[in-house]
C-alpha positions in Angstrom: 25.9 -22.9 -8.0 23.2 -21.3 -10.2 22.3 -17.6 -9.7 18.6 -17.0 -9.2 16.8 -15.1 -11.9 16.2 -11.4 -11.1 12.6 -10.2 -11.3 11.9 -7.6 -14.0 10.1 -4.4 -13.1 8.7 -1.7 -15.4 7.3 1.7 -14.5 5.3 4.4 -16.3 3.9 7.8 -15.5 0.5 8.7 -17.0 -1.6 11.8 -16.1 0.1 12.9 -12.9 3.0 15.0 -11.6 5.8 12.4 -11.6 5.9 12.7 -7.8 5.4 8.9 -7.3 8.5 8.2 -9.4 10.4 10.6 -7.1 9.0 8.7 -4.1 10.5 5.5 -5.6 13.9 7.3 -5.3 13.0 8.0 -1.6 13.7 4.3 -1.0 17.3 5.7 -0.7 20.1 3.3 0.0 17.7 0.4 -0.1 17.6 0.9 -3.9 21.0 -0.8 -4.0 19.6 -3.9 -2.2 16.5 -3.7 -4.5 18.7 -3.6 -7.6 20.3 -6.9 -6.6 16.9 -8.5 -6.9 15.4 -6.7 -9.9 16.2 -5.5 -13.4 14.4 -2.4 -14.5 12.9 -2.7 -18.0 10.7 -0.1 -19.6 10.8 3.0 -17.4 11.5 6.7 -17.4 14.1 5.8 -14.8 16.0 3.9 -17.5 14.8 5.8 -20.6 13.7 2.4 -22.1 10.6 3.3 -24.1 9.3 -0.2 -25.0 9.2 -3.6 -23.2 12.3 -5.7 -24.0 10.5 -8.8 -22.6 7.8 -9.8 -20.2 8.0 -8.2 -16.7 7.1 -9.6 -13.3 5.9 -6.3 -11.9 4.5 -3.1 -13.6 4.2 0.1 -11.6 1.9 2.8 -12.9 1.5 6.3 -11.6 -1.1 8.7 -12.9 -4.6 8.3 -14.3 -5.8 8.2 -17.9 -6.6 11.5 -19.5 -5.8 10.8 -23.1 -5.7 8.0 -25.6 -1.9 7.6 -25.2 -2.3 7.0 -21.4 -4.9 4.2 -22.2 -2.5 2.6 -24.8 0.4 2.7 -22.3 -1.7 1.2 -19.5 -3.1 -1.6 -21.7 0.4 -2.3 -22.9 1.6 -2.7 -19.3 -1.3 -5.0 -18.5 -0.4 -7.2 -21.4 3.3 -7.3 -20.5 3.3 -7.5 -16.7 2.3 -10.4 -14.5 1.4 -8.0 -11.6 0.2 -4.5 -12.1 0.5 -1.9 -9.3 -1.4 1.4 -9.2 1.0 3.8 -7.4 -0.5 6.9 -5.7 -3.9 8.6 -5.7 -3.8 9.7 -9.4 -3.5 6.1 -10.5 -6.0 4.9 -7.9 -8.7 7.6 -8.1 -7.6 10.1 -10.8 -6.1 12.5 -8.3 -5.7 16.2 -9.1 -6.0 15.7 -12.9 -9.5 14.4 -12.3 -10.6 17.7 -11.0 -11.5 18.6 -14.6 -14.1 15.8 -14.4 -16.4 18.1 -12.4 -16.1 20.8 -15.0 -16.7 18.4 -17.8 -19.9 17.0 -16.2 -21.4 20.5 -15.8 -22.8 22.3 -18.8 -19.3 23.0 -20.1 -18.3 20.6 -22.8 -14.6 19.8 -23.6 -14.5 22.7 -26.2 -15.4 25.3 -23.5 -12.8 23.8 -21.2 -10.1 24.1 -23.9 -11.2 27.6 -24.7 -10.7 28.6 -21.1 -7.3 26.9 -20.9 -5.9 28.3 -24.1 -7.9 31.4 -25.2 -10.2 33.1 -22.8 -8.6 32.4 -19.4 -7.8 35.5 -17.4 -4.0 35.1 -17.6 -3.7 33.6 -21.1 -1.5 35.4 -23.5 -2.2 33.4 -26.7 -1.9 35.9 -29.5 -2.9 33.2 -32.1 -6.1 32.4 -30.3 -5.6 28.8 -31.4 -6.1 25.6 -29.3 -3.2 23.2 -30.0 -4.5 20.7 -32.5 -1.7 18.7 -34.0 -2.1 15.0 -35.1 0.9 14.2 -32.9 -1.0 15.3 -29.8 -3.0 12.4 -28.1 -6.8 12.7 -28.2 -8.2 13.9 -24.8 -10.7 11.6 -23.1 -14.0 12.9 -21.9 -12.7 12.7 -18.4 -9.7 11.4 -16.3 -10.1 7.8 -15.4 -8.4 5.8 -12.6 -6.3 2.9 -13.9 -8.8 0.3 -12.5 -11.5 1.6 -14.9 -9.3 0.8 -17.9 -7.5 -2.5 -16.9 -7.4 -4.9 -14.0 -5.1 -3.7 -11.2 -3.6 -6.2 -8.8 -2.4 -3.9 -6.0 -2.9 -0.2 -5.0 -0.3 1.7 -3.1 -2.2 4.8 -1.8 -0.7 8.2 -1.0 0.2 11.4 -2.7 2.9 10.4 -3.0 3.3 7.1 -1.1 6.4 7.1 1.2 9.6 5.4 0.0 9.2 3.1 3.0 5.7 1.9 1.9 6.9 1.4 -1.7 10.0 -0.5 -0.6 8.1 -2.7 1.8 5.5 -3.5 -0.9 8.1 -4.4 -3.5 10.2 -6.4 -1.0 7.1 -8.3 0.1 5.9 -9.0 -3.4 9.4 -10.2 -4.5 9.7 -12.5 -1.5 6.1 -13.7 -1.8 5.3 -12.4 1.7 3.2 -9.3 0.9 0.0 -9.4 2.9 -1.3 -5.8 2.6 -0.5 -2.7 4.5 -0.4 -2.0 8.2 -2.9 0.8 8.9 -0.3 3.0 10.6 2.0 2.9 7.5 -0.5 4.6 5.2 -0.6 8.3 5.9 -1.5 11.4 4.0 0.6 14.1 5.6 
């Protein structure tokens, strides 16, 4: 008797709070059942930093606020058959995208950084320098949802989505029976 190949899953967190990865852990004891069906490749959950081989499913939380986020997202699109945007930050930019309103006003990026690092009311930056090291990723002009950078196959809405919704989506995709969400399953409370 031959054992069926396990699906490979990868995850990444871009510009967000890591709450959606915590929601993955809210799958609770069903994680044990899920681990029988999948191997986790690149992920902060495994601390694997690069793809070891092609993955069946990629899960992205967070939007794109810098060049590193864009690079990671494009790498996931190249290496994953199915790409899922998990949570509102990945789908719409979420809270990090609040800076977009500031950036579209008369305040360019420089003024925004001045406020954040130098002139802000509660800032205690005695050097009066804005961090500017070549190791820091270049900030984008605004925060972009994942779908504006690459093609996304599925969106799992919520901030953060419930462990139940994440589990049912993954179980449905792995079994080939995912047909979308029931309206009462998606809540924002």
